[in-house]
N, CA, C and O atoms as CSV, one atom per row, in Angstrom:
chain,resi,resn,atom,element,x,y,z
A,1,UNK,N,N,36.453,-102.009,-13.817
A,1,UNK,CA,C,35.982,-101.031,-12.986
A,1,UNK,C,C,35.935,-101.522,-11.510
A,1,UNK,O,O,35.449,-102.618,-11.229
A,2,UNK,N,N,36.458,-100.674,-10.567
A,2,UNK,CA,C,36.445,-101.109,-9.205
A,2,UNK,C,C,35.551,-100.200,-8.421
A,2,UNK,O,O,35.644,-98.980,-8.556
A,3,UNK,N,N,34.632,-100.785,-7.554
A,3,UNK,CA,C,33.801,-100.059,-6.658
A,3,UNK,C,C,34.641,-99.670,-5.471
A,3,UNK,O,O,35.373,-100.511,-4.947
A,4,UNK,N,N,34.571,-98.464,-5.033
A,4,UNK,CA,C,35.333,-97.990,-3.906
A,4,UNK,C,C,34.347,-97.535,-2.814
A,4,UNK,O,O,33.512,-96.654,-3.021
A,5,UNK,N,N,34.483,-98.167,-1.667
A,5,UNK,CA,C,33.717,-97.702,-0.480
A,5,UNK,C,C,34.701,-97.172,0.560
A,5,UNK,O,O,35.631,-97.857,0.988
A,6,UNK,N,N,34.465,-95.990,0.924
A,6,UNK,CA,C,35.426,-95.381,1.882
A,6,UNK,C,C,34.678,-95.146,3.222
A,6,UNK,O,O,33.671,-94.442,3.308
A,7,UNK,N,N,35.248,-95.786,4.239
A,7,UNK,CA,C,34.687,-95.703,5.604
A,7,UNK,C,C,35.163,-94.262,6.196
A,7,UNK,O,O,36.121,-93.661,5.709
A,8,UNK,N,N,34.470,-93.810,7.194
A,8,UNK,CA,C,34.935,-92.565,7.820
A,8,UNK,C,C,36.216,-92.695,8.555
A,8,UNK,O,O,36.639,-93.826,8.794
A,9,UNK,N,N,36.890,-91.622,8.945
A,9,UNK,CA,C,38.101,-91.705,9.665
A,9,UNK,C,C,37.677,-91.674,11.135
A,9,UNK,O,O,36.886,-90.846,11.586
A,10,UNK,N,N,38.249,-92.615,11.825
A,10,UNK,CA,C,37.888,-92.718,13.348
A,10,UNK,C,C,39.081,-91.995,14.026
A,10,UNK,O,O,40.244,-92.199,13.678
A,11,UNK,N,N,38.718,-91.122,15.034
A,11,UNK,CA,C,39.645,-90.459,15.742
A,11,UNK,C,C,39.401,-90.878,17.264
A,11,UNK,O,O,38.320,-90.696,17.822
A,12,UNK,N,N,40.495,-91.449,17.870
A,12,UNK,CA,C,40.338,-92.072,19.127
A,12,UNK,C,C,41.296,-91.381,20.054
A,12,UNK,O,O,42.502,-91.474,19.824
A,13,UNK,N,N,40.813,-90.626,21.185
A,13,UNK,CA,C,41.663,-90.118,22.104
A,13,UNK,C,C,42.157,-91.218,23.025
A,13,UNK,O,O,41.357,-91.998,23.542
A,14,UNK,N,N,43.502,-91.295,23.244
A,14,UNK,CA,C,44.036,-92.329,24.092
A,14,UNK,C,C,44.715,-91.591,25.280
A,14,UNK,O,O,45.582,-90.761,25.008
A,15,UNK,N,N,44.381,-91.837,26.608
A,15,UNK,CA,C,44.966,-91.145,27.709
A,15,UNK,C,C,46.202,-92.001,28.118
A,15,UNK,O,O,46.190,-93.219,28.302
A,16,UNK,N,N,47.294,-91.149,28.232
A,16,UNK,CA,C,48.599,-91.818,28.706
A,16,UNK,C,C,48.850,-91.459,30.007
A,16,UNK,O,O,48.145,-90.612,30.555
A,17,UNK,N,N,49.889,-92.066,30.652
A,17,UNK,CA,C,50.311,-91.684,32.030
A,17,UNK,C,C,50.734,-90.173,32.060
A,17,UNK,O,O,51.300,-89.618,31.119
A,18,UNK,N,N,50.410,-89.592,33.200
A,18,UNK,CA,C,50.750,-88.225,33.268
A,18,UNK,C,C,49.592,-87.339,32.690
A,18,UNK,O,O,49.813,-86.136,32.551
A,19,UNK,N,N,48.442,-87.830,32.366
A,19,UNK,CA,C,47.195,-87.224,31.859
A,19,UNK,C,C,47.445,-86.455,30.620
A,19,UNK,O,O,46.816,-85.418,30.409
A,20,UNK,N,N,48.326,-86.904,29.792
A,20,UNK,CA,C,48.414,-86.197,28.382
A,20,UNK,C,C,47.543,-87.152,27.540
A,20,UNK,O,O,47.377,-88.337,27.831
A,21,UNK,N,N,46.997,-86.527,26.459
A,21,UNK,CA,C,46.163,-87.122,25.554
A,21,UNK,C,C,46.844,-87.358,24.197
A,21,UNK,O,O,47.354,-86.397,23.621
A,22,UNK,N,N,46.878,-88.531,23.683
A,22,UNK,CA,C,47.341,-88.783,22.320
A,22,UNK,C,C,46.304,-89.078,21.410
A,22,UNK,O,O,45.472,-89.919,21.748
A,23,UNK,N,N,46.213,-88.506,20.273
A,23,UNK,CA,C,45.179,-88.784,19.325
A,23,UNK,C,C,45.622,-89.801,18.240
A,23,UNK,O,O,46.694,-89.673,17.648
A,24,UNK,N,N,44.781,-90.785,18.010
A,24,UNK,CA,C,45.094,-91.874,17.081
A,24,UNK,C,C,43.887,-91.847,15.968
A,24,UNK,O,O,42.694,-91.926,16.260
A,25,UNK,N,N,44.389,-91.728,14.702
A,25,UNK,CA,C,43.357,-91.609,13.633
A,25,UNK,C,C,43.548,-92.877,12.847
A,25,UNK,O,O,44.675,-93.210,12.479
A,26,UNK,N,N,42.475,-93.597,12.576
A,26,UNK,CA,C,42.547,-94.794,11.691
A,26,UNK,C,C,41.677,-94.496,10.487
A,26,UNK,O,O,40.642,-93.836,10.584
A,27,UNK,N,N,42.133,-95.007,9.341
A,27,UNK,CA,C,41.426,-94.913,8.066
A,27,UNK,C,C,41.354,-96.337,7.499
A,27,UNK,O,O,42.334,-97.080,7.453
A,28,UNK,N,N,40.098,-96.674,7.062
A,28,UNK,CA,C,39.921,-97.949,6.303
A,28,UNK,C,C,39.305,-97.675,4.973
A,28,UNK,O,O,38.437,-96.813,4.829
A,29,UNK,N,N,39.763,-98.419,3.997
A,29,UNK,CA,C,39.155,-98.346,2.668
A,29,UNK,C,C,38.789,-99.865,2.292
A,29,UNK,O,O,39.529,-100.808,2.570
A,30,UNK,N,N,37.661,-99.980,1.682
A,30,UNK,CA,C,37.102,-101.349,1.330
A,30,UNK,C,C,36.814,-101.417,-0.131
A,30,UNK,O,O,35.624,-101.463,-0.442
A,31,UNK,N,N,37.721,-101.431,-1.093
A,31,UNK,CA,C,37.306,-101.479,-2.504
A,31,UNK,C,C,36.969,-102.960,-2.841
A,31,UNK,O,O,37.562,-103.905,-2.320
A,32,UNK,N,N,35.996,-103.082,-3.732
A,32,UNK,CA,C,35.566,-104.402,-4.214
A,32,UNK,C,C,36.075,-104.467,-5.646
A,32,UNK,O,O,36.209,-103.429,-6.293
A,33,UNK,N,N,36.363,-105.667,-6.159
A,33,UNK,CA,C,36.649,-105.861,-7.624
A,33,UNK,C,C,35.293,-105.671,-8.418
A,33,UNK,O,O,34.203,-105.692,-7.845
A,34,UNK,N,N,35.437,-105.492,-9.728
A,34,UNK,CA,C,34.257,-105.294,-10.510
A,34,UNK,C,C,33.356,-106.583,-10.627
A,34,UNK,O,O,32.146,-106.482,-10.830
A,35,UNK,N,N,33.966,-107.750,-10.497
A,35,UNK,CA,C,33.178,-108.902,-10.465
A,35,UNK,C,C,32.557,-109.328,-9.095
A,35,UNK,O,O,31.781,-110.276,-8.975
A,36,UNK,N,N,32.983,-108.523,-8.073
A,36,UNK,CA,C,32.411,-108.767,-6.683
A,36,UNK,C,C,33.019,-109.949,-6.016
A,36,UNK,O,O,32.475,-110.439,-5.027
A,37,UNK,N,N,34.134,-110.435,-6.514
A,37,UNK,CA,C,34.714,-111.667,-5.880
A,37,UNK,C,C,35.976,-111.420,-4.962
A,37,UNK,O,O,36.514,-112.314,-4.309
A,38,UNK,N,N,36.364,-110.168,-4.988
A,38,UNK,CA,C,37.618,-109.726,-4.272
A,38,UNK,C,C,37.294,-108.501,-3.505
A,38,UNK,O,O,36.785,-107.505,-4.020
A,39,UNK,N,N,37.615,-108.614,-2.222
A,39,UNK,CA,C,37.539,-107.518,-1.275
A,39,UNK,C,C,38.912,-107.201,-0.776
A,39,UNK,O,O,39.622,-108.107,-0.338
A,40,UNK,N,N,39.315,-105.985,-0.817
A,40,UNK,CA,C,40.585,-105.480,-0.250
A,40,UNK,C,C,40.321,-104.567,0.782
A,40,UNK,O,O,39.602,-103.589,0.575
A,41,UNK,N,N,40.884,-104.814,1.986
A,41,UNK,CA,C,40.719,-103.860,3.157
A,41,UNK,C,C,42.113,-103.279,3.399
A,41,UNK,O,O,43.094,-103.991,3.614
A,42,UNK,N,N,42.143,-101.937,3.353
A,42,UNK,CA,C,43.341,-101.260,3.534
A,42,UNK,C,C,43.188,-100.385,4.824
A,42,UNK,O,O,42.242,-99.609,4.958
A,43,UNK,N,N,44.155,-100.548,5.756
A,43,UNK,CA,C,44.161,-99.819,7.008
A,43,UNK,C,C,45.399,-98.857,7.108
A,43,UNK,O,O,46.529,-99.224,6.785
A,44,UNK,N,N,45.124,-97.664,7.555
A,44,UNK,CA,C,46.205,-96.736,7.911
A,44,UNK,C,C,45.999,-96.165,9.284
A,44,UNK,O,O,44.867,-95.846,9.648
A,45,UNK,N,N,47.073,-96.020,10.078
A,45,UNK,CA,C,46.877,-95.541,11.471
A,45,UNK,C,C,47.896,-94.336,11.536
A,45,UNK,O,O,49.048,-94.437,11.114
A,46,UNK,N,N,47.391,-93.216,12.085
A,46,UNK,CA,C,48.225,-92.031,12.178
A,46,UNK,C,C,48.196,-91.575,13.695
A,46,UNK,O,O,47.198,-91.735,14.397
A,47,UNK,N,N,49.309,-91.026,14.120
A,47,UNK,CA,C,49.378,-90.304,15.406
A,47,UNK,C,C,49.749,-88.810,15.108
A,47,UNK,O,O,50.932,-88.470,15.118
A,48,UNK,N,N,48.824,-87.987,14.863
A,48,UNK,CA,C,49.105,-86.690,14.375
A,48,UNK,C,C,49.830,-85.725,15.413
A,48,UNK,O,O,50.438,-84.730,15.018
A,49,UNK,N,N,49.745,-86.045,16.681
A,49,UNK,CA,C,50.309,-85.159,17.680
A,49,UNK,C,C,51.519,-85.774,18.331
A,49,UNK,O,O,51.871,-85.388,19.446
A,50,UNK,N,N,52.184,-86.735,17.667
A,50,UNK,CA,C,53.227,-87.471,18.321
A,50,UNK,C,C,54.532,-86.727,18.272
A,50,UNK,O,O,55.449,-87.039,19.032
A,51,UNK,N,N,54.637,-85.794,17.435
A,51,UNK,CA,C,55.906,-85.042,17.288
A,51,UNK,C,C,56.946,-85.794,16.422
A,51,UNK,O,O,58.091,-85.352,16.327
A,52,UNK,N,N,56.572,-86.887,15.810
A,52,UNK,CA,C,57.417,-87.683,14.997
A,52,UNK,C,C,57.396,-87.235,13.468
A,52,UNK,O,O,58.097,-87.839,12.656
A,53,UNK,N,N,56.611,-86.206,13.097
A,53,UNK,CA,C,56.468,-85.775,11.718
A,53,UNK,C,C,55.807,-86.909,10.946
A,53,UNK,O,O,54.792,-87.456,11.376
A,54,UNK,N,N,56.395,-87.260,9.796
A,54,UNK,CA,C,55.793,-88.114,8.862
A,54,UNK,C,C,56.173,-89.612,9.213
A,54,UNK,O,O,55.750,-90.531,8.511
A,55,UNK,N,N,56.948,-89.828,10.269
A,55,UNK,CA,C,57.336,-91.202,10.669
A,55,UNK,C,C,56.039,-92.024,11.061
A,55,UNK,O,O,55.201,-91.556,11.831
A,56,UNK,N,N,55.938,-93.163,10.535
A,56,UNK,CA,C,54.709,-94.026,10.753
A,56,UNK,C,C,55.065,-94.949,11.961
A,56,UNK,O,O,55.984,-95.757,11.831
A,57,UNK,N,N,54.385,-94.858,13.106
A,57,UNK,CA,C,54.511,-95.765,14.262
A,57,UNK,C,C,53.964,-97.120,13.865
A,57,UNK,O,O,54.650,-98.107,14.132
A,58,UNK,N,N,52.829,-97.265,13.269
A,58,UNK,CA,C,52.258,-98.496,12.805
A,58,UNK,C,C,52.172,-98.439,11.284
A,58,UNK,O,O,51.633,-97.502,10.697
A,59,UNK,N,N,52.686,-99.405,10.720
A,59,UNK,CA,C,52.783,-99.524,9.201
A,59,UNK,C,C,51.324,-99.759,8.679
A,59,UNK,O,O,50.522,-100.369,9.386
A,60,UNK,N,N,51.005,-99.315,7.544
A,60,UNK,CA,C,49.722,-99.555,6.837
A,60,UNK,C,C,49.591,-101.109,6.612
A,60,UNK,O,O,50.578,-101.805,6.370
A,61,UNK,N,N,48.343,-101.596,6.704
A,61,UNK,CA,C,48.218,-103.046,6.414
A,61,UNK,C,C,47.068,-103.190,5.372
A,61,UNK,O,O,46.180,-102.351,5.225
A,62,UNK,N,N,47.189,-104.384,4.644
A,62,UNK,CA,C,46.185,-104.736,3.552
A,62,UNK,C,C,45.852,-106.080,3.743
A,62,UNK,O,O,46.765,-106.890,3.898
A,63,UNK,N,N,44.581,-106.474,3.756
A,63,UNK,CA,C,44.010,-107.804,3.763
A,63,UNK,C,C,43.167,-107.964,2.520
A,63,UNK,O,O,42.357,-107.110,2.159
A,64,UNK,N,N,43.397,-109.119,1.870
A,64,UNK,CA,C,42.666,-109.463,0.645
A,64,UNK,C,C,41.806,-110.766,0.832
A,64,UNK,O,O,42.327,-111.810,1.223
A,65,UNK,N,N,40.463,-110.663,0.535
A,65,UNK,CA,C,39.554,-111.767,0.556
A,65,UNK,C,C,38.956,-112.058,-0.770
A,65,UNK,O,O,38.407,-111.186,-1.443
A,66,UNK,N,N,39.072,-113.338,-1.147
A,66,UNK,CA,C,38.482,-113.772,-2.449
A,66,UNK,C,C,37.336,-114.843,-2.228
A,66,UNK,O,O,37.442,-115.778,-1.433
A,67,UNK,N,N,36.319,-114.620,-2.956
A,67,UNK,CA,C,35.311,-115.668,-2.915
A,67,UNK,C,C,35.366,-116.429,-4.222
A,67,UNK,O,O,35.495,-115.885,-5.319
A,68,UNK,N,N,35.250,-117.802,-4.007
A,68,UNK,CA,C,35.344,-118.662,-5.160
A,68,UNK,C,C,34.069,-118.940,-5.881
A,68,UNK,O,O,34.068,-119.666,-6.875
């Protein structure tokens, strides 16, 4: 059994040259293993107003930490 902790979605307005605003959404998930020895951090970044459709500007990333 895996414990799942979901952090909120962070929405960051980023001002670009020409005074247009681009919205950046980041999502983090922090699931722990059932024995509490492995933490996996998964990050997703979205630019919903970029006009690129489903194209991902920044690839999702995963970090794994293990306690001995």
